[in-house]
Structures are given as structure tokens and as C-alpha cells.
C-alpha beads as a LAMMPS data file, in Angstrom:
LAMMPS data file: protein, C-alpha beads

178 atoms
177 bonds

1 atom types
1 bond types

-500.0 500.0 xlo xhi
-500.0 500.0 ylo yhi
-500.0 500.0 zlo zhi

Masses

1 110.0

Atoms # bond

1 1 1 416.702 218.922 16.213
2 1 1 415.946 222.642 16.417
3 1 1 412.582 222.044 14.787
4 1 1 411.470 219.641 17.483
5 1 1 413.359 220.968 20.465
6 1 1 413.301 224.719 20.676
7 1 1 416.407 225.067 22.826
8 1 1 418.515 222.533 20.739
9 1 1 420.803 225.275 19.582
10 1 1 422.205 225.397 23.230
11 1 1 423.370 221.719 23.143
12 1 1 426.838 221.666 24.694
13 1 1 429.774 221.707 22.218
14 1 1 427.226 222.210 19.396
15 1 1 426.789 218.466 19.095
16 1 1 423.800 218.832 16.871
17 1 1 425.866 220.944 14.322
18 1 1 428.735 218.408 14.660
19 1 1 426.349 215.682 13.617
20 1 1 425.415 217.679 10.537
21 1 1 429.054 218.226 9.693
22 1 1 430.362 214.633 10.157
23 1 1 429.344 213.567 6.537
24 1 1 431.618 216.421 5.111
25 1 1 434.573 215.013 7.081
26 1 1 433.837 211.474 5.834
27 1 1 433.397 212.583 2.168
28 1 1 436.619 214.620 2.322
29 1 1 438.495 211.713 3.790
30 1 1 437.051 209.293 1.309
31 1 1 437.977 211.559 -1.604
32 1 1 441.466 212.082 -0.324
33 1 1 441.934 208.242 -0.126
34 1 1 440.389 207.598 -3.478
35 1 1 442.957 209.512 -5.453
36 1 1 440.342 211.683 -7.081
37 1 1 442.439 214.813 -6.423
38 1 1 445.235 213.439 -8.643
39 1 1 442.789 212.524 -11.330
40 1 1 441.285 216.017 -11.257
41 1 1 444.721 217.704 -11.721
42 1 1 445.411 215.396 -14.756
43 1 1 442.041 216.087 -16.389
44 1 1 442.008 218.344 -19.567
45 1 1 441.030 221.966 -18.956
46 1 1 437.827 221.864 -20.976
47 1 1 436.473 218.961 -19.007
48 1 1 437.395 220.654 -15.699
49 1 1 435.546 223.738 -16.830
50 1 1 432.395 221.730 -17.696
51 1 1 432.560 219.983 -14.444
52 1 1 432.844 223.146 -12.505
53 1 1 429.977 224.683 -14.502
54 1 1 427.756 221.675 -13.646
55 1 1 428.860 221.532 -9.894
56 1 1 428.170 225.226 -9.502
57 1 1 424.994 225.585 -11.419
58 1 1 423.263 222.551 -10.108
59 1 1 423.315 223.708 -6.504
60 1 1 422.252 227.188 -7.555
61 1 1 419.113 225.664 -9.155
62 1 1 418.425 223.216 -6.314
63 1 1 418.933 225.654 -3.371
64 1 1 415.618 227.358 -4.156
65 1 1 413.867 224.222 -3.015
66 1 1 415.931 224.063 0.191
67 1 1 415.444 227.427 1.784
68 1 1 414.638 226.920 5.393
69 1 1 412.302 229.435 7.129
70 1 1 413.866 232.778 7.753
71 1 1 416.186 232.969 10.600
72 1 1 417.414 236.604 10.140
73 1 1 415.496 239.663 8.892
74 1 1 413.604 237.779 6.157
75 1 1 416.798 236.595 4.392
76 1 1 416.230 232.873 3.989
77 1 1 419.519 230.938 4.064
78 1 1 421.203 227.952 5.578
79 1 1 422.559 228.763 9.005
80 1 1 424.644 225.970 10.466
81 1 1 425.424 227.814 13.646
82 1 1 421.874 227.169 14.772
83 1 1 421.294 223.916 12.840
84 1 1 419.009 225.439 10.200
85 1 1 419.780 223.577 6.989
86 1 1 416.308 222.999 5.387
87 1 1 415.863 219.656 3.759
88 1 1 418.941 217.693 4.916
89 1 1 419.237 215.679 1.601
90 1 1 419.108 218.945 -0.540
91 1 1 421.545 220.575 1.890
92 1 1 424.047 217.714 1.585
93 1 1 423.848 217.387 -2.180
94 1 1 424.176 221.193 -2.547
95 1 1 427.026 221.511 -0.046
96 1 1 429.061 218.585 -1.502
97 1 1 428.459 219.682 -5.070
98 1 1 429.531 223.242 -4.273
99 1 1 432.556 222.068 -2.349
100 1 1 433.683 219.803 -5.270
101 1 1 433.108 222.642 -7.617
102 1 1 435.452 224.856 -5.620
103 1 1 438.115 222.062 -5.406
104 1 1 437.987 221.626 -9.292
105 1 1 438.073 225.440 -9.746
106 1 1 441.086 225.644 -7.383
107 1 1 442.930 223.137 -9.587
108 1 1 442.139 225.378 -12.598
109 1 1 443.193 228.572 -10.848
110 1 1 446.216 227.050 -8.952
111 1 1 446.842 230.272 -7.158
112 1 1 449.357 230.643 -4.397
113 1 1 447.225 233.222 -2.528
114 1 1 444.149 230.879 -2.607
115 1 1 446.319 228.075 -1.316
116 1 1 447.421 230.237 1.654
117 1 1 443.860 231.236 2.397
118 1 1 442.933 227.673 2.417
119 1 1 445.677 226.812 4.857
120 1 1 444.399 229.725 7.106
121 1 1 440.880 228.526 7.517
122 1 1 441.190 227.986 11.294
123 1 1 442.401 231.489 11.700
124 1 1 439.657 232.785 9.426
125 1 1 437.036 230.916 11.424
126 1 1 438.304 232.502 14.613
127 1 1 438.679 236.078 13.466
128 1 1 436.139 236.678 10.690
129 1 1 433.376 237.528 13.259
130 1 1 435.427 240.404 14.615
131 1 1 436.070 241.811 11.121
132 1 1 432.418 241.503 10.089
133 1 1 431.296 243.218 13.395
134 1 1 433.638 246.129 12.841
135 1 1 432.593 246.494 9.185
136 1 1 428.869 246.290 10.103
137 1 1 429.223 249.110 12.655
138 1 1 431.207 251.337 10.253
139 1 1 429.098 250.802 7.225
140 1 1 425.762 250.965 9.053
141 1 1 426.797 254.460 10.241
142 1 1 427.455 255.483 6.637
143 1 1 424.559 253.791 4.815
144 1 1 421.851 251.217 5.315
145 1 1 422.879 248.805 2.526
146 1 1 423.188 245.223 3.825
147 1 1 424.791 243.819 0.659
148 1 1 427.635 246.438 0.901
149 1 1 428.323 245.055 4.414
150 1 1 428.574 241.519 3.047
151 1 1 430.819 242.421 0.126
152 1 1 433.123 244.721 2.135
153 1 1 433.251 242.107 4.962
154 1 1 434.250 239.339 2.565
155 1 1 436.918 241.554 0.946
156 1 1 438.452 242.576 4.169
157 1 1 438.482 239.007 5.586
158 1 1 440.315 237.767 2.383
159 1 1 442.707 240.628 2.554
160 1 1 443.297 240.337 6.397
161 1 1 443.471 236.587 6.736
162 1 1 447.133 236.018 5.546
163 1 1 448.735 238.801 7.648
164 1 1 446.650 237.554 10.705
165 1 1 447.676 233.962 10.008
166 1 1 451.432 235.119 9.812
167 1 1 451.124 236.907 13.216
168 1 1 449.522 233.928 14.721
169 1 1 452.220 231.545 13.316
170 1 1 454.959 233.816 14.599
171 1 1 453.651 234.821 18.064
172 1 1 450.925 232.229 18.902
173 1 1 451.630 229.104 16.937
174 1 1 449.641 226.926 19.338
175 1 1 446.385 228.835 18.316
176 1 1 446.848 227.696 14.693
177 1 1 448.061 224.173 15.365
178 1 1 451.701 224.819 14.521

Bonds

1 1 1 2
2 1 2 3
3 1 3 4
4 1 4 5
5 1 5 6
6 1 6 7
7 1 7 8
8 1 8 9
9 1 9 10
10 1 10 11
11 1 11 12
12 1 12 13
13 1 13 14
14 1 14 15
15 1 15 16
16 1 16 17
17 1 17 18
18 1 18 19
19 1 19 20
20 1 20 21
21 1 21 22
22 1 22 23
23 1 23 24
24 1 24 25
25 1 25 26
26 1 26 27
27 1 27 28
28 1 28 29
29 1 29 30
30 1 30 31
31 1 31 32
32 1 32 33
33 1 33 34
34 1 34 35
35 1 35 36
36 1 36 37
37 1 37 38
38 1 38 39
39 1 39 40
40 1 40 41
41 1 41 42
42 1 42 43
43 1 43 44
44 1 44 45
45 1 45 46
46 1 46 47
47 1 47 48
48 1 48 49
49 1 49 50
50 1 50 51
51 1 51 52
52 1 52 53
53 1 53 54
54 1 54 55
55 1 55 56
56 1 56 57
57 1 57 58
58 1 58 59
59 1 59 60
60 1 60 61
61 1 61 62
62 1 62 63
63 1 63 64
64 1 64 65
65 1 65 66
66 1 66 67
67 1 67 68
68 1 68 69
69 1 69 70
70 1 70 71
71 1 71 72
72 1 72 73
73 1 73 74
74 1 74 75
75 1 75 76
76 1 76 77
77 1 77 78
78 1 78 79
79 1 79 80
80 1 80 81
81 1 81 82
82 1 82 83
83 1 83 84
84 1 84 85
85 1 85 86
86 1 86 87
87 1 87 88
88 1 88 89
89 1 89 90
90 1 90 91
91 1 91 92
92 1 92 93
93 1 93 94
94 1 94 95
95 1 95 96
96 1 96 97
97 1 97 98
98 1 98 99
99 1 99 100
100 1 100 101
101 1 101 102
102 1 102 103
103 1 103 104
104 1 104 105
105 1 105 106
106 1 106 107
107 1 107 108
108 1 108 109
109 1 109 110
110 1 110 111
111 1 111 112
112 1 112 113
113 1 113 114
114 1 114 115
115 1 115 116
116 1 116 117
117 1 117 118
118 1 118 119
119 1 119 120
120 1 120 121
121 1 121 122
122 1 122 123
123 1 123 124
124 1 124 125
125 1 125 126
126 1 126 127
127 1 127 128
128 1 128 129
129 1 129 130
130 1 130 131
131 1 131 132
132 1 132 133
133 1 133 134
134 1 134 135
135 1 135 136
136 1 136 137
137 1 137 138
138 1 138 139
139 1 139 140
140 1 140 141
141 1 141 142
142 1 142 143
143 1 143 144
144 1 144 145
145 1 145 146
146 1 146 147
147 1 147 148
148 1 148 149
149 1 149 150
150 1 150 151
151 1 151 152
152 1 152 153
153 1 153 154
154 1 154 155
155 1 155 156
156 1 156 157
157 1 157 158
158 1 158 159
159 1 159 160
160 1 160 161
161 1 161 162
162 1 162 163
163 1 163 164
164 1 164 165
165 1 165 166
166 1 166 167
167 1 167 168
168 1 168 169
169 1 169 170
170 1 170 171
171 1 171 172
172 1 172 173
173 1 173 174
174 1 174 175
175 1 175 176
176 1 176 177
177 1 177 178
């Protein structure tokens, strides 16, 4: 939509982005109803590792054909917040393969912390922008290395998300759907 209508990013309630996201909800629902998650848990470790390898490598190879025109500082990437996803078919294949790869990897790692982070995605979505903004201001005053900003931001978001989720659940439970 943004390609044909320059102001499509201002559609109320981000309806254009919601339309891009609906297939993910459908695929997630379909997978949960199909019992594939139980099958993944019961699959031998070697097969899980091979599946993860394929599901992570395939999108890495395919994404080079799907880079939309640069939307920020010459760094071509998918940016759903403005509806920039390049070739929609490539985008969907990459996103679903990558998501499935993470799901299979999570069954291998079966880590309590990762499970808690997964349960805190709404809190993460609502607070990560603040953390990234603060990190950007601090690091840009120290040095001008954009990758450092991304790495430090990711680390701080992953570290801070559980305590923030705990505070929200205790003092503002309606914000996190509890």
C-alpha cells in the first residue's frame, strides 16, 4: 500500500500493517491446532538440529532477494511499522521459516528465562522503544558505532524485560492482560 499511496503509513490503527500480520496469526493458530508442537518435542535431538539449521539458513539466503528500498540511513531491511516488507511472498516464507526455526530451537534449549521472555512480549513491545532511545542517546555521545547501539539495546531489553514484567504484573496488571 505504501508504494502506491504515499500516506498509507498513516492509516488509522495501522490497518495496512495488521493485514500483513494476519497470516502469522492464522499460521500460529493452525500450528497450535495441528499438534505439531507436541510432535516437535518428541522428535530426536539430531533431527531438531537439522531442522533448525535449515529453517535458519534458508531465510538467511533468501532475504538478500527481498531487501526493500532503504527506509533508514542506507540500511535496507524489512520495517513493518511502515509496511515495508519487500516482496510479500519472500517476506512471508522468510518470516514463517525463521519463526518456526526459533520455535524448534526453543524446544531444544527449553530455558525458563526464554519462556519468561516469551510470556513478556506485550511488555517488551510497549517498553523496548524507551530502552532503545536511552541507549541510543548515551552511546551516540560516547561513540558513533551503530552496531554497538543495536547490541547494547538488545542486551538491555532482554535483561530488563523480566523485572519490568514483574512490576507491571504486581502494580499494573491490566496493562499486561492479567
